[in-house]
mmCIF file of the N, C-alpha and C atoms, coordinates in Angstrom:
data_MODEL
# 
_entry.id   MODEL 
# 
loop_
_atom_site.group_PDB 
_atom_site.id 
_atom_site.type_symbol 
_atom_site.label_atom_id 
_atom_site.label_alt_id 
_atom_site.label_comp_id 
_atom_site.label_asym_id 
_atom_site.label_entity_id 
_atom_site.label_seq_id 
_atom_site.pdbx_PDB_ins_code 
_atom_site.Cartn_x 
_atom_site.Cartn_y 
_atom_site.Cartn_z 
_atom_site.occupancy 
_atom_site.B_iso_or_equiv 
_atom_site.pdbx_formal_charge 
_atom_site.auth_seq_id 
_atom_site.auth_comp_id 
_atom_site.auth_asym_id 
_atom_site.auth_atom_id 
_atom_site.pdbx_PDB_model_num 
ATOM 1   N N  . MET A 1 1  ? -21.667 18.672  13.377  1.00 0.00 ? 1  MET A N  1 
ATOM 2   C CA . MET A 1 1  ? -20.618 17.988  12.653  1.00 0.00 ? 1  MET A CA 1 
ATOM 3   C C  . MET A 1 1  ? -19.720 17.268  13.658  1.00 0.00 ? 1  MET A C  1 
ATOM 4   N N  . LYS A 1 2  ? -19.369 16.033  13.365  1.00 0.00 ? 2  LYS A N  1 
ATOM 5   C CA . LYS A 1 2  ? -18.515 15.256  14.252  1.00 0.00 ? 2  LYS A CA 1 
ATOM 6   C C  . LYS A 1 2  ? -17.054 15.560  13.998  1.00 0.00 ? 2  LYS A C  1 
ATOM 7   N N  . ASN A 1 3  ? -16.281 15.596  15.074  1.00 0.00 ? 3  ASN A N  1 
ATOM 8   C CA . ASN A 1 3  ? -14.835 15.686  14.935  1.00 0.00 ? 3  ASN A CA 1 
ATOM 9   C C  . ASN A 1 3  ? -14.286 14.267  14.873  1.00 0.00 ? 3  ASN A C  1 
ATOM 10  N N  . ILE A 1 4  ? -13.493 14.004  13.854  1.00 0.00 ? 4  ILE A N  1 
ATOM 11  C CA . ILE A 1 4  ? -12.921 12.672  13.689  1.00 0.00 ? 4  ILE A CA 1 
ATOM 12  C C  . ILE A 1 4  ? -11.412 12.772  13.882  1.00 0.00 ? 4  ILE A C  1 
ATOM 13  N N  . LYS A 1 5  ? -10.899 11.992  14.798  1.00 0.00 ? 5  LYS A N  1 
ATOM 14  C CA . LYS A 1 5  ? -9.468  11.987  15.069  1.00 0.00 ? 5  LYS A CA 1 
ATOM 15  C C  . LYS A 1 5  ? -8.831  10.839  14.290  1.00 0.00 ? 5  LYS A C  1 
ATOM 16  N N  . THR A 1 6  ? -7.806  11.168  13.525  1.00 0.00 ? 6  THR A N  1 
ATOM 17  C CA . THR A 1 6  ? -7.106  10.137  12.770  1.00 0.00 ? 6  THR A CA 1 
ATOM 18  C C  . THR A 1 6  ? -5.693  9.979   13.315  1.00 0.00 ? 6  THR A C  1 
ATOM 19  N N  . THR A 1 7  ? -5.193  8.791   13.198  1.00 0.00 ? 7  THR A N  1 
ATOM 20  C CA . THR A 1 7  ? -3.847  8.492   13.668  1.00 0.00 ? 7  THR A CA 1 
ATOM 21  C C  . THR A 1 7  ? -3.075  7.851   12.530  1.00 0.00 ? 7  THR A C  1 
ATOM 22  N N  . GLU A 1 8  ? -1.854  8.301   12.330  1.00 0.00 ? 8  GLU A N  1 
ATOM 23  C CA . GLU A 1 8  ? -1.009  7.699   11.315  1.00 0.00 ? 8  GLU A CA 1 
ATOM 24  C C  . GLU A 1 8  ? -0.140  6.647   11.961  1.00 0.00 ? 8  GLU A C  1 
ATOM 25  N N  . VAL A 1 9  ? -0.106  5.490   11.351  1.00 0.00 ? 9  VAL A N  1 
ATOM 26  C CA . VAL A 1 9  ? 0.732   4.409   11.831  1.00 0.00 ? 9  VAL A CA 1 
ATOM 27  C C  . VAL A 1 9  ? 1.622   3.982   10.679  1.00 0.00 ? 9  VAL A C  1 
ATOM 28  N N  . LYS A 1 10 ? 2.912   3.880   10.945  1.00 0.00 ? 10 LYS A N  1 
ATOM 29  C CA . LYS A 1 10 ? 3.836   3.429   9.906   1.00 0.00 ? 10 LYS A CA 1 
ATOM 30  C C  . LYS A 1 10 ? 4.136   1.961   10.126  1.00 0.00 ? 10 LYS A C  1 
ATOM 31  N N  . ILE A 1 11 ? 4.021   1.201   9.043   1.00 0.00 ? 11 ILE A N  1 
ATOM 32  C CA . ILE A 1 11 ? 4.327   -0.220  9.116   1.00 0.00 ? 11 ILE A CA 1 
ATOM 33  C C  . ILE A 1 11 ? 5.313   -0.583  8.014   1.00 0.00 ? 11 ILE A C  1 
ATOM 34  N N  . ASN A 1 12 ? 6.093   -1.587  8.258   1.00 0.00 ? 12 ASN A N  1 
ATOM 35  C CA . ASN A 1 12 ? 6.994   -2.109  7.234   1.00 0.00 ? 12 ASN A CA 1 
ATOM 36  C C  . ASN A 1 12 ? 6.366   -3.367  6.663   1.00 0.00 ? 12 ASN A C  1 
ATOM 37  N N  . VAL A 1 13 ? 6.428   -3.491  5.345   1.00 0.00 ? 13 VAL A N  1 
ATOM 38  C CA . VAL A 1 13 ? 5.866   -4.652  4.673   1.00 0.00 ? 13 VAL A CA 1 
ATOM 39  C C  . VAL A 1 13 ? 6.972   -5.290  3.854   1.00 0.00 ? 13 VAL A C  1 
ATOM 40  N N  . LYS A 1 14 ? 7.138   -6.579  4.025   1.00 0.00 ? 14 LYS A N  1 
ATOM 41  C CA . LYS A 1 14 ? 8.141   -7.311  3.254   1.00 0.00 ? 14 LYS A CA 1 
ATOM 42  C C  . LYS A 1 14 ? 7.413   -8.374  2.455   1.00 0.00 ? 14 LYS A C  1 
ATOM 43  N N  . ILE A 1 15 ? 7.670   -8.382  1.156   1.00 0.00 ? 15 ILE A N  1 
ATOM 44  C CA . ILE A 1 15 ? 7.041   -9.394  0.312   1.00 0.00 ? 15 ILE A CA 1 
ATOM 45  C C  . ILE A 1 15 ? 8.132   -10.243 -0.324  1.00 0.00 ? 15 ILE A C  1 
ATOM 46  N N  . HIS A 1 16 ? 7.787   -11.465 -0.600  1.00 0.00 ? 16 HIS A N  1 
ATOM 47  C CA . HIS A 1 16 ? 8.707   -12.388 -1.259  1.00 0.00 ? 16 HIS A CA 1 
ATOM 48  C C  . HIS A 1 16 ? 8.065   -12.834 -2.561  1.00 0.00 ? 16 HIS A C  1 
ATOM 49  N N  . ILE A 1 17 ? 8.738   -12.531 -3.666  1.00 0.00 ? 17 ILE A N  1 
ATOM 50  C CA . ILE A 1 17 ? 8.231   -12.902 -4.979  1.00 0.00 ? 17 ILE A CA 1 
ATOM 51  C C  . ILE A 1 17 ? 9.292   -13.796 -5.618  1.00 0.00 ? 17 ILE A C  1 
ATOM 52  N N  . PRO A 1 18 ? 8.903   -14.950 -6.111  1.00 0.00 ? 18 PRO A N  1 
ATOM 53  C CA . PRO A 1 18 ? 9.870   -15.868 -6.724  1.00 0.00 ? 18 PRO A CA 1 
ATOM 54  C C  . PRO A 1 18 ? 10.630  -15.218 -7.883  1.00 0.00 ? 18 PRO A C  1 
ATOM 55  N N  . ASP A 1 19 ? 11.875  -15.623 -8.054  1.00 0.00 ? 19 ASP A N  1 
ATOM 56  C CA . ASP A 1 19 ? 12.712  -15.078 -9.128  1.00 0.00 ? 19 ASP A CA 1 
ATOM 57  C C  . ASP A 1 19 ? 12.183  -15.434 -10.519 1.00 0.00 ? 19 ASP A C  1 
ATOM 58  N N  . LYS A 1 20 ? 11.434  -16.495 -10.613 1.00 0.00 ? 20 LYS A N  1 
ATOM 59  C CA . LYS A 1 20 ? 10.947  -16.958 -11.915 1.00 0.00 ? 20 LYS A CA 1 
ATOM 60  C C  . LYS A 1 20 ? 9.851   -16.061 -12.490 1.00 0.00 ? 20 LYS A C  1 
ATOM 61  N N  . ILE A 1 21 ? 9.286   -15.168 -11.682 1.00 0.00 ? 21 ILE A N  1 
ATOM 62  C CA . ILE A 1 21 ? 8.214   -14.286 -12.141 1.00 0.00 ? 21 ILE A CA 1 
ATOM 63  C C  . ILE A 1 21 ? 8.828   -13.129 -12.941 1.00 0.00 ? 21 ILE A C  1 
ATOM 64  N N  . SER A 1 22 ? 8.187   -12.755 -14.026 1.00 0.00 ? 22 SER A N  1 
ATOM 65  C CA . SER A 1 22 ? 8.704   -11.675 -14.866 1.00 0.00 ? 22 SER A CA 1 
ATOM 66  C C  . SER A 1 22 ? 8.691   -10.340 -14.120 1.00 0.00 ? 22 SER A C  1 
ATOM 67  N N  . GLU A 1 23 ? 9.551   -9.440  -14.539 1.00 0.00 ? 23 GLU A N  1 
ATOM 68  C CA . GLU A 1 23 ? 9.658   -8.121  -13.897 1.00 0.00 ? 23 GLU A CA 1 
ATOM 69  C C  . GLU A 1 23 ? 8.347   -7.346  -13.977 1.00 0.00 ? 23 GLU A C  1 
ATOM 70  N N  . SER A 1 24 ? 7.642   -7.470  -15.082 1.00 0.00 ? 24 SER A N  1 
ATOM 71  C CA . SER A 1 24 ? 6.372   -6.724  -15.211 1.00 0.00 ? 24 SER A CA 1 
ATOM 72  C C  . SER A 1 24 ? 5.335   -7.231  -14.209 1.00 0.00 ? 24 SER A C  1 
ATOM 73  N N  . VAL A 1 25 ? 5.276   -8.539  -13.991 1.00 0.00 ? 25 VAL A N  1 
ATOM 74  C CA . VAL A 1 25 ? 4.327   -9.090  -13.017 1.00 0.00 ? 25 VAL A CA 1 
ATOM 75  C C  . VAL A 1 25 ? 4.734   -8.670  -11.615 1.00 0.00 ? 25 VAL A C  1 
ATOM 76  N N  . LYS A 1 26 ? 6.032   -8.695  -11.316 1.00 0.00 ? 26 LYS A N  1 
ATOM 77  C CA . LYS A 1 26 ? 6.524   -8.240  -10.008 1.00 0.00 ? 26 LYS A CA 1 
ATOM 78  C C  . LYS A 1 26 ? 6.096   -6.798  -9.762  1.00 0.00 ? 26 LYS A C  1 
ATOM 79  N N  . GLN A 1 27 ? 6.277   -5.961  -10.765 1.00 0.00 ? 27 GLN A N  1 
ATOM 80  C CA . GLN A 1 27 ? 5.928   -4.552  -10.613 1.00 0.00 ? 27 GLN A CA 1 
ATOM 81  C C  . GLN A 1 27 ? 4.432   -4.365  -10.419 1.00 0.00 ? 27 GLN A C  1 
ATOM 82  N N  . GLN A 1 28 ? 3.621   -5.141  -11.135 1.00 0.00 ? 28 GLN A N  1 
ATOM 83  C CA . GLN A 1 28 ? 2.170   -5.073  -10.972 1.00 0.00 ? 28 GLN A CA 1 
ATOM 84  C C  . GLN A 1 28 ? 1.767   -5.432  -9.544  1.00 0.00 ? 28 GLN A C  1 
ATOM 85  N N  . LYS A 1 29 ? 2.395   -6.473  -8.991  1.00 0.00 ? 29 LYS A N  1 
ATOM 86  C CA . LYS A 1 29 ? 2.078   -6.891  -7.621  1.00 0.00 ? 29 LYS A CA 1 
ATOM 87  C C  . LYS A 1 29 ? 2.493   -5.826  -6.609  1.00 0.00 ? 29 LYS A C  1 
ATOM 88  N N  . ILE A 1 30 ? 3.651   -5.237  -6.807  1.00 0.00 ? 30 ILE A N  1 
ATOM 89  C CA . ILE A 1 30 ? 4.132   -4.177  -5.918  1.00 0.00 ? 30 ILE A CA 1 
ATOM 90  C C  . ILE A 1 30 ? 3.194   -2.970  -5.996  1.00 0.00 ? 30 ILE A C  1 
ATOM 91  N N  . ASN A 1 31 ? 2.808   -2.588  -7.189  1.00 0.00 ? 31 ASN A N  1 
ATOM 92  C CA . ASN A 1 31 ? 1.893   -1.450  -7.364  1.00 0.00 ? 31 ASN A CA 1 
ATOM 93  C C  . ASN A 1 31 ? 0.546   -1.713  -6.701  1.00 0.00 ? 31 ASN A C  1 
ATOM 94  N N  . ARG A 1 32 ? 0.050   -2.934  -6.813  1.00 0.00 ? 32 ARG A N  1 
ATOM 95  C CA . ARG A 1 32 ? -1.234  -3.275  -6.199  1.00 0.00 ? 32 ARG A CA 1 
ATOM 96  C C  . ARG A 1 32 ? -1.149  -3.177  -4.678  1.00 0.00 ? 32 ARG A C  1 
ATOM 97  N N  . LEU A 1 33 ? -0.068  -3.682  -4.098  1.00 0.00 ? 33 LEU A N  1 
ATOM 98  C CA . LEU A 1 33 ? 0.117   -3.583  -2.652  1.00 0.00 ? 33 LEU A CA 1 
ATOM 99  C C  . LEU A 1 33 ? 0.220   -2.130  -2.220  1.00 0.00 ? 33 LEU A C  1 
ATOM 100 N N  . TYR A 1 34 ? 0.925   -1.326  -2.988  1.00 0.00 ? 34 TYR A N  1 
ATOM 101 C CA . TYR A 1 34 ? 1.044   0.091   -2.669  1.00 0.00 ? 34 TYR A CA 1 
ATOM 102 C C  . TYR A 1 34 ? -0.335  0.750   -2.660  1.00 0.00 ? 34 TYR A C  1 
ATOM 103 N N  . ASP A 1 35 ? -1.143  0.438   -3.669  1.00 0.00 ? 35 ASP A N  1 
ATOM 104 C CA . ASP A 1 35 ? -2.494  1.016   -3.732  1.00 0.00 ? 35 ASP A CA 1 
ATOM 105 C C  . ASP A 1 35 ? -3.334  0.615   -2.524  1.00 0.00 ? 35 ASP A C  1 
ATOM 106 N N  . ILE A 1 36 ? -3.182  -0.623  -2.083  1.00 0.00 ? 36 ILE A N  1 
ATOM 107 C CA . ILE A 1 36 ? -3.951  -1.103  -0.933  1.00 0.00 ? 36 ILE A CA 1 
ATOM 108 C C  . ILE A 1 36 ? -3.495  -0.408  0.346   1.00 0.00 ? 36 ILE A C  1 
ATOM 109 N N  . LEU A 1 37 ? -2.182  -0.206  0.496   1.00 0.00 ? 37 LEU A N  1 
ATOM 110 C CA . LEU A 1 37 ? -1.633  0.267   1.757   1.00 0.00 ? 37 LEU A CA 1 
ATOM 111 C C  . LEU A 1 37 ? -1.489  1.781   1.882   1.00 0.00 ? 37 LEU A C  1 
ATOM 112 N N  . LYS A 1 38 ? -1.547  2.494   0.750   1.00 0.00 ? 38 LYS A N  1 
ATOM 113 C CA . LYS A 1 38 ? -1.331  3.946   0.851   1.00 0.00 ? 38 LYS A CA 1 
ATOM 114 C C  . LYS A 1 38 ? -2.476  4.635   1.595   1.00 0.00 ? 38 LYS A C  1 
ATOM 115 N N  . PRO A 1 39 ? -2.172  5.740   2.270   1.00 0.00 ? 39 PRO A N  1 
ATOM 116 C CA . PRO A 1 39 ? -3.218  6.445   3.010   1.00 0.00 ? 39 PRO A CA 1 
ATOM 117 C C  . PRO A 1 39 ? -4.317  6.951   2.087   1.00 0.00 ? 39 PRO A C  1 
ATOM 118 N N  . LYS A 1 40 ? -5.518  6.936   2.575   1.00 0.00 ? 40 LYS A N  1 
ATOM 119 C CA . LYS A 1 40 ? -6.641  7.472   1.819   1.00 0.00 ? 40 LYS A CA 1 
ATOM 120 C C  . LYS A 1 40 ? -6.582  8.986   1.803   1.00 0.00 ? 40 LYS A C  1 
ATOM 121 N N  . ASN A 1 41 ? -7.087  9.590   0.733   1.00 0.00 ? 41 ASN A N  1 
ATOM 122 C CA . ASN A 1 41 ? -7.130  11.054  0.656   1.00 0.00 ? 41 ASN A CA 1 
ATOM 123 C C  . ASN A 1 41 ? -8.091  11.597  1.697   1.00 0.00 ? 41 ASN A C  1 
ATOM 124 N N  . LYS A 1 42 ? -7.664  12.662  2.362   1.00 0.00 ? 42 LYS A N  1 
ATOM 125 C CA . LYS A 1 42 ? -8.535  13.300  3.347   1.00 0.00 ? 42 LYS A CA 1 
ATOM 126 C C  . LYS A 1 42 ? -9.467  14.266  2.619   1.00 0.00 ? 42 LYS A C  1 
ATOM 127 N N  . SER A 1 43 ? -10.741 14.191  2.923   1.00 0.00 ? 43 SER A N  1 
ATOM 128 C CA . SER A 1 43 ? -11.687 15.110  2.288   1.00 0.00 ? 43 SER A CA 1 
ATOM 129 C C  . SER A 1 43 ? -11.941 16.289  3.216   1.00 0.00 ? 43 SER A C  1 
ATOM 130 N N  . ALA A 1 44 ? -12.185 17.451  2.625   1.00 0.00 ? 44 ALA A N  1 
ATOM 131 C CA . ALA A 1 44 ? -12.390 18.666  3.410   1.00 0.00 ? 44 ALA A CA 1 
ATOM 132 C C  . ALA A 1 44 ? -13.812 18.813  3.845   1.00 0.00 ? 44 ALA A C  1 
# 
């Protein structure tokens, strides 16, 4: 079995969304970015 070393890196992400976009669309975009950037679950 291989030993895999993982490293956590913290990054700041700033997004700019126009004011004309509805709140629901803004929230959908924020949620999508969160899903992309969140750490993957570690499997045992």
